[in-house]
C-alpha positions in Angstrom: 0.8 3.3 -26.3 0.1 6.9 -25.2 1.2 8.0 -21.8 -2.2 9.5 -21.0 -3.8 6.1 -21.3 -1.3 4.5 -19.0 -1.6 7.3 -16.5 -5.4 7.0 -16.5 -5.2 3.3 -15.9 -2.8 3.9 -13.0 -5.2 6.4 -11.4 -8.1 4.1 -11.9 -6.3 1.3 -10.1 -5.9 3.4 -6.9 -9.1 5.3 -7.0 -11.0 3.2 -4.5 -8.1 3.4 -2.1 -8.1 7.2 -2.5 -11.8 7.4 -1.9 -11.5 5.4 1.3 -8.5 7.6 2.4 -10.6 10.7 1.8 -13.4 9.3 3.9 -11.2 8.1 6.7 -12.3 10.0 9.8 -15.2 12.0 8.5 -18.4 11.6 6.6 -18.5 13.6 3.3 -20.9 14.6 0.6 -20.1 13.3 -2.9 -19.0 16.8 -4.1 -16.7 17.1 -1.1 -15.1 13.8 -2.1 -14.6 15.0 -5.7 -13.1 18.3 -4.4 -10.6 16.4 -2.2 -9.6 14.1 -5.0 -9.2 17.1 -7.4 -7.1 18.9 -4.9 -4.8 16.0 -4.9 -4.8 16.0 -8.8 -6.9 12.9 -9.0 -9.4 14.1 -11.5 -12.8 12.4 -11.0 -16.2 13.1 -12.4 -19.5 12.2 -10.8 -20.1 9.6 -13.4 -17.0 7.8 -12.2 -17.5 8.4 -8.5 -21.1 7.3 -7.9 -20.6 3.7 -9.3 -17.5 3.3 -7.1 -19.4 4.6 -4.0 -22.2 2.2 -4.7 -19.7 -0.7 -5.2 -17.9 0.2 -1.9 -21.3 0.5 -0.1 -22.5 -2.9 -1.5 -19.2 -4.5 -0.3 -20.0 -3.2 3.2 -17.1 -0.7 3.3 -19.2 2.4 3.3 -22.5 3.5 4.7 -24.5 6.7 4.1 -27.0 8.9 5.8 -29.2 11.7 4.5 -29.0 15.2 6.0 -31.3 18.1 5.3 -29.6 21.0 3.5 -30.3 24.6 3.8 -29.4 25.0 0.1 -31.6 22.5 -1.7 -32.6 18.9 -1.4 -31.2 16.5 1.3 -27.6 15.4 0.9 -26.2 11.9 1.1 -23.1 11.7 3.3 -20.8 8.7 3.0 -18.7 7.3 5.7 -16.5 4.3 6.4 -17.9 1.3 8.2 -15.8 -0.7 10.7 -15.3 -3.3 7.9 -14.3 -0.4 5.6 -11.7 0.8 8.1 -10.2 -2.7 8.3 -10.2 -2.9 4.5 -8.4 0.5 4.3 -5.8 -0.7 6.8 -5.2 -3.7 4.5 -4.9 -1.5 1.5 -2.5 0.8 3.4 -0.3 -2.2 4.0 -0.5 -3.4 0.4 0.3 0.2 -0.9 3.4 0.3 1.3 4.6 -3.0 0.0 3.9 -1.9 -3.6 5.8 1.4 -3.1 8.7 -0.5 -1.5 8.8 -2.9 -4.4 8.9 -0.1 -7.0 11.7 1.7 -5.0 13.7 -1.5 -5.0 13.2 -2.0 -8.7 14.2 1.6 -9.4 17.3 1.4 -7.2 18.5 -2.0 -8.6 17.9 -1.3 -12.3 20.7 -1.9 -14.7 
């Protein structure tokens, strides 16, 4: 098994969580979400992002609004709903538990 495949699967597993984290507190345009993820070395392309945004919207975690742009067509800005914030809080708790479990395993190995 190649390490790149495993790393890609690990990133894929936390991508929705990362998208919600990026959107926490501020509405963003899709390219801003991609830029924030790339800045954190979570490489994502539009073809991956848009289906995830749609799935999160359909689940009630995100909403969007259109804003006129001075540089072209209107832009769709995504933001968390109240349900999305609650879901993010639950993911934060789960992430903390997962990190704690991994640290425990690493500490007690052998």
